[in-house]
FIMAR-190143 format. One line per 10 residues: number of its first residue (from 1); their letters; for each residue x, z, y of C-alpha. Coordinates in Angstrom, 1 decimal. Each point is the difference from the previous one (the first is absolute). Layout:
# FIMAR-190143
NUM	A	X/Z/Y; ...
This chain:
# FIMAR-190143
1	MQNGQVALDN	22.6/1.6/4.8; -0.9/-3.4/1.5; -3.2/-1.3/1.4; -1.6/3.3/-0.9; 0.8/-0.3/-3.4; 1.4/3.3/-2.0; 3.0/-0.4/-2.4; -1.2/1.1/-3.4; 2.0/0.3/-3.2; -1.5/-0.1/-3.5
11	LDRKILEVLA	-0.8/3.7/-0.2; -2.0/-0.3/3.3; -1.9/-3.0/-1.6; -0.5/1.9/-3.3; -1.5/3.1/2.2; -2.3/-2.5/1.8; -1.1/-1.6/-3.1; -0.9/3.0/-1.7; -1.9/1.4/3.2; -1.7/-3.3/0.4
21	TDGRVSVTDL	-1.6/0.5/-3.3; -0.4/3.7/0.1; -0.1/1.5/3.3; -0.8/3.4/-1.3; 3.1/0.4/-2.1; 1.9/3.3/0.3; 3.3/-0.1/1.4; 1.4/1.4/-3.4; -1.7/-2.7/-1.9; 1.2/-2.8/2.6
31	AKQVGLSKSP	3.6/1.2/-0.4; -0.2/-0.2/-3.7; -1.4/-3.5/0.0; 2.5/-1.5/2.4; 3.1/2.1/-1.7; 0.9/2.4/2.9; -0.2/3.8/0.4; -2.8/1.4/2.2; 2.1/0.6/3.1; 1.5/-3.5/0.7
41	TQARLRRLET	-3.8/-1.6/-1.0; -1.3/2.4/2.6; 2.5/-1.0/2.5; -0.4/-3.8/-0.5; -3.8/0.5/0.1; 0.3/1.9/3.5; 2.3/-2.9/1.1; -2.3/-2.8/-1.0; -2.8/1.9/1.6; 2.1/0.6/3.3
51	AGVITGYRAL	0.9/-3.8/0.0; -3.6/-0.9/-0.3; 0.4/-1.8/-3.3; -2.6/2.4/-1.4; -2.8/0.1/2.6; -2.3/2.4/-1.8; -1.8/0.9/-2.9; -3.7/-0.5/-1.0; -2.5/-0.7/-2.6; -0.7/-3.3/-1.1
61	LDPVRLGLDH	-3.6/-0.7/-0.1; -2.0/-2.4/-2.2; -2.1/-2.2/2.4; -2.3/-1.3/-2.9; -1.0/3.7/-1.0; -0.7/0.7/3.4; -2.2/-2.9/0.5; 2.4/-2.1/2.1; 0.6/-3.0/-2.0; -0.9/-2.8/2.3
71	VAFVEVKLAD	3.3/-1.3/1.4; 0.1/-2.9/2.6; 3.2/-1.5/1.9; -0.9/-1.0/3.4; 2.1/-2.5/2.0; -0.2/1.0/3.8; 0.5/-2.6/2.5; 0.3/1.7/3.7; -0.8/-1.7/3.3; 2.9/1.4/1.7
81	TREAALRAFN	3.4/0.9/-1.6; 2.0/1.6/2.9; 1.6/3.3/-0.8; -2.8/1.9/1.6; -2.4/-1.6/-1.9; 1.8/0.7/-3.2; 0.5/3.6/0.7; -3.8/0.4/0.8; -1.0/-1.9/-3.2; 2.5/2.3/-2.0
91	VAVSKVPEIE	-1.1/3.2/1.4; -3.7/-0.9/-0.5; 0.5/-1.3/-3.7; 1.6/3.3/-0.9; -3.3/1.6/0.8; -2.1/-1.8/-2.4; -0.1/1.9/-3.1; -1.2/-2.8/-2.2; 3.3/-1.9/1.0; 2.5/1.0/-2.7
101	QAHMIASHFD	2.8/-2.1/1.1; 0.7/-2.3/3.0; 2.8/-2.4/0.4; 1.1/-2.3/2.9; 0.7/-3.1/-1.7; 2.1/-3.3/1.1; -2.6/-2.6/-0.8; -2.9/-1.9/1.5; -1.7/3.5/0.3; 1.3/3.2/1.5
111	YLLKVRTSSM	-1.0/2.8/-2.4; -1.0/0.3/-3.5; -2.2/3.1/-0.7; -0.6/1.8/-3.5; -3.4/1.5/0.3; -1.7/2.2/-2.6; -3.7/0.8/-0.3; -2.6/0.9/-2.4; -2.0/-3.4/0.0; -0.2/-3.5/1.6
121	ATYRAVLGEK	-2.8/1.4/2.4; 2.2/3.0/1.2; 2.9/-2.5/0.5; -2.3/-2.2/2.0; -0.9/2.7/2.1; 3.7/0.9/0.5; 0.9/-3.5/0.9; -2.8/-0.2/2.4; 0.0/3.3/1.7; 3.6/0.9/-0.3
131	ISALPHVAST	2.5/-2.7/-0.6; -1.7/-2.8/2.2; 0.1/2.7/2.7; 3.5/0.9/0.0; 1.9/-1.2/3.2; 0.7/-3.6/0.3; -1.4/-1.1/-3.1; -0.8/-3.7/0.2; -1.0/-1.0/-3.7; 0.3/1.4/-3.6
141	STYVAMEAVK	0.0/-1.4/-3.6; -0.7/2.1/-2.9; 1.3/-0.4/-3.5; -1.5/2.3/-2.6; 1.9/1.3/-2.6; -1.4/-0.3/-3.5; 2.6/2.2/-2.1; 3.2/1.6/0.9; 2.7/-1.4/-2.5; 2.5/2.4/1.6
151	DTGLAEM	0.0/2.6/2.5; 2.9/2.3/-0.5; 1.6/0.7/3.6; 3.6/1.0/-0.4; -0.6/1.9/-3.3; 2.5/-2.7/-1.4; 3.4/0.0/1.4
Protein backbone atom coordinates (compact mmCIF):
# COMPACT_ATOMS: atom_id res chain seq x y z
CA MET A 1 0.00 0.00 0.00
CA GLN A 2 1.40 3.39 -0.99
CA ASN A 3 -0.22 6.78 -0.44
CA GLY A 4 -3.22 5.03 1.11
CA GLN A 5 -3.78 3.06 -2.07
CA VAL A 6 -4.65 -0.65 -1.73
CA ALA A 7 -3.00 -3.19 -4.02
CA LEU A 8 -5.68 -4.86 -6.14
CA ASP A 9 -5.32 -7.84 -8.45
CA ASN A 10 -7.53 -8.67 -11.42
CA LEU A 11 -9.99 -10.68 -9.29
CA ASP A 12 -10.39 -7.79 -6.85
CA ARG A 13 -11.06 -5.46 -9.77
CA LYS A 14 -13.61 -7.87 -11.23
CA ILE A 15 -15.39 -8.06 -7.85
CA LEU A 16 -15.51 -4.26 -7.68
CA GLU A 17 -16.74 -4.02 -11.27
CA VAL A 18 -19.61 -6.44 -10.59
CA LEU A 19 -20.55 -4.70 -7.32
CA ALA A 20 -20.42 -1.26 -8.93
CA THR A 21 -23.08 -2.33 -11.40
CA ASP A 22 -25.09 -4.56 -9.02
CA GLY A 23 -24.52 -3.90 -5.33
CA ARG A 24 -27.29 -6.35 -4.44
CA VAL A 25 -25.66 -9.36 -6.10
CA SER A 26 -25.49 -12.41 -3.84
CA VAL A 27 -22.08 -13.73 -2.84
CA THR A 28 -22.88 -16.96 -4.70
CA ASP A 29 -23.63 -15.09 -7.94
CA LEU A 30 -20.65 -12.79 -7.41
CA ALA A 31 -18.39 -15.83 -7.03
CA LYS A 32 -19.74 -17.32 -10.27
CA GLN A 33 -19.22 -14.06 -12.17
CA VAL A 34 -15.61 -13.67 -11.04
CA GLY A 35 -14.70 -17.36 -11.37
CA LEU A 36 -14.06 -18.20 -7.72
CA SER A 37 -15.80 -20.34 -5.13
CA LYS A 38 -17.94 -18.70 -2.47
CA SER A 39 -15.44 -18.77 0.45
CA PRO A 40 -12.53 -17.02 -1.31
CA THR A 41 -14.98 -14.48 -2.75
CA GLN A 42 -16.33 -13.73 0.74
CA ALA A 43 -12.77 -13.40 2.07
CA ARG A 44 -11.84 -10.96 -0.70
CA LEU A 45 -15.03 -9.00 -0.13
CA ARG A 46 -14.30 -8.70 3.60
CA ARG A 47 -10.71 -7.63 2.85
CA LEU A 48 -11.91 -4.94 0.41
CA GLU A 49 -14.39 -3.68 3.01
CA THR A 50 -11.83 -3.75 5.85
CA ALA A 51 -9.25 -1.94 3.70
CA GLY A 52 -11.79 0.79 2.97
CA VAL A 53 -11.94 0.15 -0.78
CA ILE A 54 -15.64 -0.65 -0.40
CA THR A 55 -17.03 2.05 1.87
CA GLY A 56 -20.66 0.94 1.90
CA TYR A 57 -23.68 -0.12 -0.10
CA ARG A 58 -26.61 2.07 -1.05
CA ALA A 59 -29.43 2.52 -3.51
CA LEU A 60 -28.76 4.78 -6.50
CA LEU A 61 -31.64 7.20 -6.83
CA ASP A 62 -32.80 8.87 -10.03
CA PRO A 63 -32.75 12.60 -9.24
CA VAL A 64 -34.97 13.45 -12.22
CA ARG A 65 -37.74 11.15 -11.01
CA LEU A 66 -37.36 12.75 -7.58
CA GLY A 67 -37.85 16.21 -9.07
CA LEU A 68 -34.23 17.24 -8.56
CA ASP A 69 -33.20 17.83 -12.15
CA HIS A 70 -31.69 21.31 -11.77
CA VAL A 71 -27.89 21.04 -11.52
CA ALA A 72 -25.59 23.98 -11.04
CA PHE A 73 -21.84 24.10 -10.58
CA VAL A 74 -20.71 26.93 -8.35
CA GLU A 75 -17.25 28.45 -8.18
CA VAL A 76 -16.61 29.78 -4.68
CA LYS A 77 -13.89 32.27 -3.79
CA LEU A 78 -13.10 32.63 -0.12
CA ALA A 79 -12.03 35.85 1.58
CA ASP A 80 -9.63 33.88 3.80
CA THR A 81 -7.78 30.69 2.84
CA ARG A 82 -5.86 30.04 6.01
CA GLU A 83 -6.27 26.55 7.43
CA ALA A 84 -8.86 27.52 10.06
CA ALA A 85 -11.02 29.23 7.42
CA LEU A 86 -10.81 26.21 5.11
CA ARG A 87 -11.81 23.88 7.96
CA ALA A 88 -14.77 26.11 8.87
CA PHE A 89 -15.93 26.19 5.25
CA ASN A 90 -15.52 22.39 4.90
CA VAL A 91 -17.58 21.68 8.01
CA ALA A 92 -20.33 24.11 7.01
CA VAL A 93 -20.56 22.97 3.39
CA SER A 94 -21.04 19.35 4.49
CA LYS A 95 -24.25 20.40 6.28
CA VAL A 96 -25.99 21.81 3.19
CA PRO A 97 -28.08 18.96 1.72
CA GLU A 98 -28.42 20.55 -1.73
CA ILE A 99 -24.63 20.48 -2.18
CA GLU A 100 -24.01 17.09 -3.74
CA GLN A 101 -20.24 17.50 -4.14
CA ALA A 102 -17.66 19.98 -2.93
CA HIS A 103 -14.07 20.05 -4.17
CA MET A 104 -11.18 22.29 -3.17
CA ILE A 105 -9.64 23.49 -6.43
CA ALA A 106 -6.19 24.76 -7.38
CA SER A 107 -7.33 27.63 -9.60
CA HIS A 108 -8.40 31.28 -9.53
CA PHE A 109 -11.24 30.19 -7.21
CA ASP A 110 -11.11 27.97 -4.13
CA TYR A 111 -14.00 25.49 -4.32
CA LEU A 112 -16.23 23.94 -6.96
CA LEU A 113 -19.64 22.83 -5.71
CA LYS A 114 -22.19 20.64 -7.46
CA VAL A 115 -25.63 21.76 -6.32
CA ARG A 116 -28.84 19.85 -7.09
CA THR A 117 -32.28 21.41 -6.63
CA SER A 118 -35.77 21.19 -8.08
CA SER A 119 -35.75 24.48 -9.99
CA MET A 120 -33.92 27.70 -10.73
CA ALA A 121 -36.00 29.47 -8.08
CA THR A 122 -35.02 26.89 -5.46
CA TYR A 123 -31.39 27.11 -6.53
CA ARG A 124 -31.48 30.89 -6.24
CA ALA A 125 -32.75 30.59 -2.65
CA VAL A 126 -30.07 28.01 -1.81
CA LEU A 127 -27.39 30.26 -3.28
CA GLY A 128 -28.60 33.36 -1.48
CA GLU A 129 -29.53 31.85 1.88
CA LYS A 130 -27.11 28.94 2.28
CA ILE A 131 -24.08 29.05 -0.02
CA SER A 132 -23.43 32.78 0.24
CA ALA A 133 -23.80 32.51 4.01
CA LEU A 134 -21.10 29.84 4.34
CA PRO A 135 -18.03 30.94 6.33
CA HIS A 136 -15.55 33.19 4.48
CA VAL A 137 -17.39 33.24 1.11
CA ALA A 138 -16.29 36.31 -0.82
CA SER A 139 -17.95 35.58 -4.18
CA THR A 140 -19.60 32.90 -6.29
CA SER A 141 -20.11 32.19 -9.99
CA THR A 142 -22.76 29.78 -11.21
CA TYR A 143 -22.77 27.49 -14.24
CA VAL A 144 -26.09 25.74 -14.94
CA ALA A 145 -25.86 22.27 -16.47
CA MET A 146 -28.19 21.76 -19.42
CA GLU A 147 -27.67 17.99 -19.74
CA ALA A 148 -25.64 15.27 -18.02
CA VAL A 149 -23.68 13.64 -20.83
CA LYS A 150 -21.76 11.24 -18.56
CA ASP A 151 -22.34 10.67 -14.85
CA THR A 152 -21.09 7.22 -13.83
CA GLY A 153 -19.10 7.69 -10.64
CA LEU A 154 -16.73 4.73 -10.22
CA ALA A 155 -18.99 2.21 -11.93
CA GLU A 156 -16.46 1.94 -14.74
CA MET A 157 -13.02 0.77 -13.69
